[in-house]
C-alpha positions as CSV (number, residue, x, y, z in Angstrom):
1,M,8.3,-7.9,-30.3
2,N,9.4,-11.4,-29.0
3,Q,13.1,-12.3,-29.6
4,L,13.7,-14.9,-26.9
5,L,10.8,-17.5,-27.4
6,T,8.7,-18.8,-30.1
7,L,5.1,-18.7,-29.3
8,G,3.3,-22.0,-29.6
9,S,6.6,-23.8,-28.2
10,T,6.7,-26.1,-25.2
11,L,9.5,-26.0,-22.5
12,A,9.6,-27.8,-19.1
13,T,9.6,-26.6,-15.8
14,A,12.0,-28.4,-13.0
15,S,9.6,-30.9,-11.9
16,G,8.9,-31.8,-15.5
17,H,5.4,-30.6,-16.4
18,P,5.1,-29.0,-20.0
19,C,4.9,-25.4,-20.6
20,T,3.3,-24.1,-23.4
21,I,4.2,-20.2,-24.7
22,E,1.2,-18.5,-25.4
23,T,1.3,-14.9,-25.8
24,F,4.2,-12.4,-25.5
25,L,3.4,-9.9,-22.6
26,G,6.5,-7.6,-22.6
27,G,10.3,-7.1,-21.9
28,G,12.3,-4.8,-20.1
29,G,16.2,-4.6,-19.1
30,Q,16.7,-8.7,-17.9
31,G,14.3,-10.3,-20.1
32,E,10.6,-11.3,-21.3
33,V,7.6,-12.4,-20.1
34,Y,5.2,-14.5,-21.4
35,R,1.9,-15.8,-20.6
36,V,2.1,-19.5,-20.8
37,L,0.2,-22.3,-20.3
38,V,1.1,-25.5,-17.6
39,E,-1.2,-28.2,-17.3
40,G,-4.2,-26.0,-18.8
41,R,-3.7,-23.2,-16.0
42,P,-2.3,-20.1,-16.7
43,F,0.9,-18.7,-15.9
44,A,3.5,-16.0,-16.5
45,L,7.1,-16.9,-17.8
46,K,9.9,-14.4,-17.5
47,W,13.0,-15.6,-19.6
48,Y,16.5,-13.5,-19.3
49,F,18.6,-12.1,-21.9
50,P,21.7,-14.2,-22.7
51,Q,23.7,-11.6,-20.9
52,Q,21.6,-11.8,-17.9
53,A,21.1,-15.8,-17.5
54,T,24.3,-15.9,-15.1
55,P,24.9,-18.6,-12.7
56,A,24.2,-16.4,-10.0
57,Q,20.9,-15.1,-11.3
58,R,20.3,-19.1,-11.6
59,Q,21.2,-19.6,-7.8
60,A,19.4,-16.6,-6.5
61,L,16.4,-17.6,-8.4
62,A,16.4,-21.2,-6.7
63,T,16.8,-19.6,-3.2
64,L,13.9,-17.5,-3.6
65,V,11.9,-20.7,-5.4
66,D,12.6,-22.4,-2.2
67,K,11.9,-20.1,0.5
68,G,8.8,-19.4,-1.0
69,P,6.5,-16.1,-1.1
70,P,6.9,-13.8,2.3
71,G,3.3,-13.5,1.9
72,A,0.3,-12.8,0.0
73,G,0.7,-10.5,-2.8
74,F,3.7,-11.2,-4.1
75,L,3.8,-12.6,-7.6
76,W,6.5,-15.1,-6.5
77,P,9.1,-17.4,-8.6
78,L,7.3,-20.5,-8.7
79,E,9.7,-22.7,-10.5
80,L,12.9,-22.7,-12.4
81,I,12.7,-23.5,-16.2
82,E,15.9,-24.7,-17.3
83,A,15.1,-27.0,-20.7
84,P,15.3,-24.8,-23.6
85,A,13.6,-25.6,-26.6
86,P,15.6,-26.4,-29.7
87,G,18.0,-23.7,-30.6
88,T,17.0,-21.6,-27.4
89,A,19.6,-21.1,-24.6
90,G,19.2,-19.8,-21.1
91,F,16.6,-20.4,-18.4
92,G,13.3,-18.5,-17.0
93,Y,11.2,-18.8,-14.1
94,L,7.2,-19.5,-13.8
95,M,5.5,-17.1,-11.7
96,P,1.7,-16.0,-11.1
97,L,-0.1,-14.3,-13.5
98,R,-0.7,-10.5,-13.1
99,E,-4.9,-10.2,-13.3
100,A,-5.9,-7.5,-15.5
101,R,-8.1,-6.2,-12.6
102,H,-4.5,-4.7,-11.1
103,K,-3.5,-1.6,-12.2
104,G,-0.1,0.3,-12.3
105,L,0.7,3.3,-10.1
106,V,1.2,4.9,-13.5
107,D,-2.4,4.4,-14.4
108,L,-3.0,6.3,-11.4
109,M,-0.3,9.5,-12.3
110,K,-2.5,9.3,-15.8
111,R,-5.5,9.4,-14.1
112,R,-6.8,6.1,-16.0
113,V,-8.0,4.8,-12.6
114,D,-9.5,6.8,-9.9
115,P,-9.5,5.0,-6.6
116,S,-11.3,6.5,-3.3
117,F,-9.4,7.4,-0.2
118,R,-10.3,4.2,1.2
119,V,-8.8,2.1,-1.7
120,L,-5.2,4.1,-1.9
121,S,-5.3,3.7,2.3
122,L,-6.0,-0.2,2.2
123,A,-3.1,-0.8,-1.0
124,G,-1.0,1.4,1.3
125,L,-1.6,-0.8,4.2
126,Q,-1.2,-3.7,1.8
127,L,2.1,-2.3,0.8
128,A,3.3,-1.8,4.5
129,Q,2.3,-5.3,5.4
130,A,4.2,-6.9,2.6
131,F,7.2,-5.4,3.0
132,L,7.3,-5.6,6.3
133,R,6.7,-9.7,6.1
134,L,9.7,-10.0,3.6
135,H,12.0,-7.7,5.5
136,A,10.8,-10.0,8.6
137,Q,12.6,-13.3,6.5
138,G,15.7,-10.6,6.2
139,L,15.3,-9.7,2.5
140,C,15.2,-6.8,0.8
141,Y,13.5,-6.1,-2.4
142,R,16.2,-3.6,-3.8
143,D,14.1,-2.0,-6.5
144,I,10.5,-1.1,-4.9
145,S,8.9,1.2,-7.3
146,F,5.4,2.0,-9.2
147,G,6.4,-0.2,-12.3
148,N,6.9,-3.1,-9.9
149,V,3.7,-2.4,-7.8
150,F,0.1,-2.4,-8.9
151,F,-3.5,-2.5,-7.1
152,D,-6.9,-3.2,-7.3
153,P,-8.7,0.3,-7.8
154,A,-12.1,-1.1,-6.6
155,T,-10.6,-3.3,-3.5
156,G,-7.1,-2.1,-2.8
157,E,-5.8,-5.4,-2.7
158,I,-2.1,-5.3,-4.5
159,A,0.4,-7.4,-6.5
160,V,4.2,-7.1,-6.0
161,C,6.1,-8.1,-9.8
162,D,9.9,-8.6,-10.2
163,N,11.1,-10.3,-7.2
164,D,13.4,-12.1,-8.8
165,N,15.8,-9.3,-7.9
166,V,15.0,-9.8,-4.1
167,A,18.2,-10.7,-2.2
168,I,19.2,-11.5,1.2
169,D,20.0,-8.3,3.4
170,G,23.3,-7.3,2.5
171,Q,23.8,-10.2,0.2
172,G,22.1,-8.7,-2.9
173,G,24.5,-8.6,-5.8
174,G,23.9,-8.0,-9.5
175,G,24.2,-4.7,-9.9
176,I,20.5,-3.8,-8.7
177,L,20.3,-0.3,-7.1
178,G,17.0,0.4,-8.1
179,T,15.1,2.8,-9.9
180,P,16.0,6.7,-10.4
181,R,13.7,8.7,-8.6
182,F,13.0,5.6,-5.9
183,I,16.7,5.6,-5.1
184,A,17.7,6.5,-1.3
185,P,20.0,9.3,-1.3
186,E,23.0,7.2,0.0
187,I,23.0,4.6,-2.6
188,V,22.8,7.7,-5.5
189,R,25.8,9.1,-3.7
190,G,27.4,5.7,-3.8
191,E,27.8,5.4,-0.4
192,A,25.5,2.5,0.2
193,A,24.0,-0.7,-1.1
194,P,20.5,-1.7,-1.4
195,S,19.0,-2.8,2.1
196,T,16.1,-3.0,4.1
197,Q,17.1,0.1,5.4
198,T,16.9,1.8,1.5
199,D,14.0,-0.3,0.9
200,L,12.3,2.0,3.8
201,F,13.1,5.2,2.0
202,S,11.9,3.7,-1.6
203,L,8.4,2.4,0.3
204,A,7.9,5.6,1.5
205,V,8.4,7.8,-2.0
206,L,5.6,5.0,-3.0
207,L,3.2,5.9,-0.6
208,F,3.8,9.7,-1.2
209,Y,3.0,8.9,-5.0
210,L,0.1,6.7,-4.1
211,F,-1.6,9.9,-1.7
212,H,0.0,12.9,-3.8
213,V,0.5,11.7,-6.8
214,H,4.0,13.5,-6.6
215,H,7.4,12.9,-6.1
216,P,8.2,14.3,-2.5
217,L,11.7,16.0,-3.6
218,E,10.3,17.7,-7.1
219,G,9.6,21.3,-6.0
220,S,10.8,24.4,-7.1
221,R,14.5,23.4,-7.2
222,E,13.4,20.6,-10.0
223,A,11.5,23.2,-11.7
224,A,14.4,25.5,-11.9
225,I,16.7,22.8,-13.9
226,K,17.4,23.6,-17.7
227,C,18.9,20.1,-18.3
228,F,17.9,17.4,-16.3
229,D,21.1,15.1,-16.7
230,L,22.9,12.8,-14.4
231,P,24.5,15.6,-12.2
232,A,21.4,17.4,-11.8
233,M,19.4,14.2,-10.8
234,N,22.3,13.3,-8.5
235,R,21.9,16.6,-6.7
236,L,18.4,16.5,-6.4
237,Y,18.0,13.2,-5.5
238,G,21.6,12.4,-3.5
239,T,23.6,15.5,-2.3
240,E,20.5,18.2,-2.1
241,P,17.5,16.6,-1.6
242,C,14.8,18.5,0.0
243,F,11.4,17.8,0.9
244,I,8.6,19.7,-0.7
245,F,6.7,20.6,2.2
246,D,9.6,20.4,5.1
247,P,8.4,22.6,7.9
248,A,12.3,24.2,8.2
249,D,13.1,24.6,4.8
250,A,10.9,26.3,2.2
251,G,13.4,26.2,-0.6
252,N,11.9,23.4,-2.4
253,R,8.3,24.4,-2.5
254,P,6.1,23.0,-4.9
255,L,5.1,25.5,-7.9
256,P,1.6,26.0,-8.7
257,G,0.5,25.2,-11.9
258,L,3.6,22.6,-12.1
259,H,3.0,20.6,-8.7
260,D,-0.8,21.2,-8.4
261,N,-0.9,17.6,-7.4
262,A,1.1,17.9,-4.4
263,L,-0.4,21.3,-3.7
264,A,-4.4,20.0,-3.8
265,H,-3.4,16.8,-1.7
266,W,-1.0,17.7,1.0
267,P,-3.8,19.6,3.2
268,I,-6.6,17.1,2.4
269,Y,-4.9,14.3,4.9
270,P,-4.7,14.6,8.7
271,Q,-2.2,15.6,10.3
272,F,-0.6,12.3,11.8
273,L,-0.2,11.2,8.3
274,R,1.6,14.6,7.5
275,D,3.5,13.8,10.3
276,L,4.8,10.8,8.9
277,F,5.6,11.8,5.4
278,T,8.0,15.0,7.2
279,Q,9.6,12.3,9.5
280,A,10.6,10.2,6.2
281,F,11.7,12.8,4.1
282,T,13.3,15.4,6.7
283,A,15.1,13.1,9.5
284,G,14.6,10.2,7.4
285,L,15.9,11.2,4.2
286,H,19.6,11.8,6.2
287,D,19.3,9.2,8.5
288,P,18.4,5.6,7.4
289,A,17.5,4.8,11.2
290,E,14.9,8.0,11.6
291,R,13.1,6.3,8.6
292,V,9.4,5.1,8.9
293,R,8.9,1.3,9.7
294,E,6.7,-0.5,7.8
295,S,4.6,-1.3,11.0
296,I,4.1,2.4,11.7
297,W,2.8,2.8,8.0
298,S,0.5,0.0,8.7
299,S,-0.8,1.6,11.9
300,A,-1.3,5.0,10.1
301,L,-2.9,3.6,7.2
302,A,-5.2,2.0,9.0
303,R,-6.1,4.9,11.1
304,L,-6.7,6.9,7.8
305,A,-9.1,4.4,6.5
306,D,-11.1,4.3,10.1
307,S,-11.0,8.7,9.6
308,I,-12.9,8.4,6.5
309,F,-16.0,10.0,6.6
310,Y,-18.5,12.0,3.7
311,C,-19.5,15.4,2.8
312,G,-23.0,15.8,3.2
313,Q,-23.3,18.0,0.4
314,C,-21.2,16.6,-2.6
315,G,-20.2,13.6,-1.1
316,A,-16.8,13.6,-1.1
317,E,-14.3,11.5,1.3
318,N,-13.2,13.9,3.8
319,F,-10.9,13.0,7.0
320,Y,-11.6,13.0,10.7
321,D,-8.5,15.2,12.3
322,A,-8.5,14.3,16.0
323,E,-5.7,16.2,16.3
324,A,-7.2,19.3,15.3
325,A,-11.1,18.0,16.3
326,A,-11.7,20.7,18.8
327,G,-13.5,22.8,16.6
328,P,-15.8,22.1,14.2
329,P,-14.2,20.2,11.0
330,G,-13.4,22.6,8.5
331,P,-15.3,22.7,5.0
332,C,-15.1,20.4,2.5
333,W,-12.0,20.0,0.5
334,S,-14.1,19.3,-2.8
335,C,-17.2,21.7,-2.4
336,S,-15.8,24.2,0.5
337,R,-19.2,23.4,2.2
338,P,-19.6,23.2,6.0
339,L,-18.8,19.5,7.2
340,T,-21.2,17.8,9.4
341,L,-19.7,14.6,11.6
342,P,-21.4,11.2,11.7
343,Y,-21.2,9.3,14.8
344,R,-18.1,7.6,15.9
345,L,-16.9,4.3,17.4
346,R,-14.2,4.8,19.9
347,L,-12.9,1.7,20.8
348,G,-10.4,0.4,23.5
349,S,-9.8,-2.8,25.4
350,P,-11.8,-3.3,28.1
351,G,-11.1,-1.3,30.8
352,G,-8.6,0.9,28.6
353,R,-8.7,4.7,29.0
354,P,-10.4,6.8,26.1
355,A,-7.0,8.3,25.3
356,G,-5.4,6.8,22.3
357,R,-8.3,4.5,21.7
358,Q,-8.7,3.8,17.6
359,V,-11.8,5.8,16.1
360,V,-14.1,4.6,13.6
361,M,-16.1,6.7,11.8
362,L,-20.2,5.3,11.2
363,N,-21.0,6.2,7.7
364,H,-23.8,4.8,6.2
365,D,-21.4,2.0,4.6
366,T,-18.8,1.7,7.7
367,Q,-18.1,-2.4,8.3
368,L,-16.0,-3.3,11.2
369,F,-13.8,-6.2,10.8
370,P,-11.5,-8.6,13.0
371,H,-8.8,-5.9,12.5
372,H,-11.1,-3.6,14.9
373,L,-12.8,-6.5,17.2
374,D,-10.0,-8.8,17.6
375,P,-6.4,-7.8,18.8
376,G,-4.9,-11.2,17.5
377,R,-6.4,-10.4,14.5
378,R,-5.1,-6.7,13.5
379,Y,-5.2,-5.9,9.8
380,D,-7.4,-8.8,9.1
381,F,-10.1,-7.3,6.7
382,S,-11.5,-10.4,5.5
383,Q,-14.9,-10.8,6.6
384,P,-17.3,-7.8,8.3
385,L,-18.5,-8.6,12.1
386,A,-20.3,-5.7,12.3
387,A,-21.9,-3.3,9.7
388,V,-23.9,-0.3,10.1
389,Q,-27.5,0.0,9.2
390,Q,-30.6,1.7,8.4
391,H,-33.8,0.9,10.0
392,P,-35.8,-0.8,7.7
393,S,-39.2,1.3,8.9
394,D,-37.4,4.2,10.1
395,P,-34.7,5.8,7.9
396,G,-34.3,8.4,10.8
397,R,-33.0,5.5,12.7
398,W,-29.5,3.8,12.0
399,G,-27.8,1.4,13.8
400,L,-24.4,-1.4,14.3
401,K,-25.8,-4.8,13.1
402,N,-23.2,-7.6,14.5
403,L,-22.5,-9.7,11.9
404,S,-20.3,-12.1,14.3
405,G,-21.5,-15.2,15.8
406,A,-20.8,-13.7,19.5
407,K,-23.5,-11.9,21.8
408,W,-22.9,-8.1,22.0
409,V,-23.7,-6.6,25.4
410,M,-25.4,-2.4,24.9
411,T,-25.7,-0.1,27.8
412,G,-27.9,2.5,26.6
413,T,-28.1,6.1,27.3
414,D,-30.6,5.2,30.4
415,G,-27.7,2.9,31.6
416,Q,-29.9,-0.4,31.1
417,L,-27.9,-3.7,29.6
418,R,-29.5,-5.0,26.3
419,D,-28.0,-8.2,24.8
420,V,-27.4,-7.7,20.5
421,E,-27.5,-11.2,19.6
422,P,-26.2,-12.1,16.4
423,G,-28.1,-10.4,13.0
424,R,-29.8,-7.7,15.9
425,S,-28.4,-3.9,16.0
426,A,-27.2,-1.8,18.3
427,A,-28.5,2.2,17.9
428,L,-26.3,4.6,17.3
429,A,-26.5,7.3,19.8
430,A,-24.3,9.3,21.9
431,G,-23.1,7.6,25.1
432,V,-24.0,4.2,23.8
433,R,-21.3,1.5,25.0
434,L,-20.9,-1.6,23.6
435,N,-19.3,-5.0,25.0
436,L,-18.1,-6.5,21.7
437,G,-16.3,-9.4,23.1
438,Q,-12.4,-8.8,23.3
439,V,-13.0,-4.9,23.2
440,E,-15.4,-2.0,24.0
441,G,-16.7,0.8,22.2
442,E,-18.3,3.9,22.8
443,I,-20.4,5.6,20.3
444,A,-19.7,9.6,20.3
445,V,-21.0,12.6,18.0
């Protein structure tokens, strides 16, 4: 039940606009959140409990409002509300209202949503980019957890909530240490305060949850704990942490029947992603300087999305693993039947070497974006510039349709040059080379 504000009452924003309290949305350790209307537009209002409504919190909020959001995806404090209704004390702040389409990782854990691997890859990429922008402004989040992050299971678009605890790196106060299970080991041990470096650990835990629906440190050691009290948690997450897939220490492996999500998901992903998680929870577990940076996660998760191809029998998403691609692909993880690779497009700068080029699997629904074709617009997935399409009269023929406004040049398997005007398609065939403007591509099978 709401206790702090009266439904139907009106407050005033710092800029003088009336704010009408409509609906109680929920409460937490710091205060309560309401749906409000300001000049007919819906927002969310967080109102602090009296013991949390300190001058330091007010000043921190004023700083965040003044700085503005570091980028898209943050439900950032927009305006302070300090003028209380009669008989009401304290203050709060206005922020964008989280849309109903955004679901929490708790929904993922409880199987209330079932997003595709592509959506998970894009959600993870957006999370990495969001925290990269936050940290680039000299800020740390301090409380990254699945209670504060939401995503659209249809598109991967994210929404980061509870940004009122964001602080300048190295200057955070207020006793915010983070959420249990997400807190970096050095904080658990009392050796450090929240910082951008501890944010990186929490981000890695969040991403592991996103892709494995499991915690990276909860294996056989967690199962052996009889009383999950504070000393036990301190050992598991602070003084004796051990990655469940640590290649050098098998003492905390996940157990069948208890940790099936981790056991099922880990072998599905390509080696480059598993290597990053291994780094994050082995070297990065003990040395903050060895943690995986947001930019590295971003590059890997964009690559992960491009690595997806479909099983021809059951339709399940599988991953092309270039590191293990010397022979034929392994069986489908879902139906165990043999997999057939589709055409793939190797992208690189004009005259670039094939080694290390970006590889995009050309599925029936593949689209290319500025991220792929414009080096200056990396991670821009706003507008497709190319799409795989079936020939309208010959179902056995496929092409890559030019959706951009620029002409491409195709070198066919016969060595002849052909223009691919906007709206036209280049045939998918092994050995075809494409000049796509700022990048070149070669089709392989």
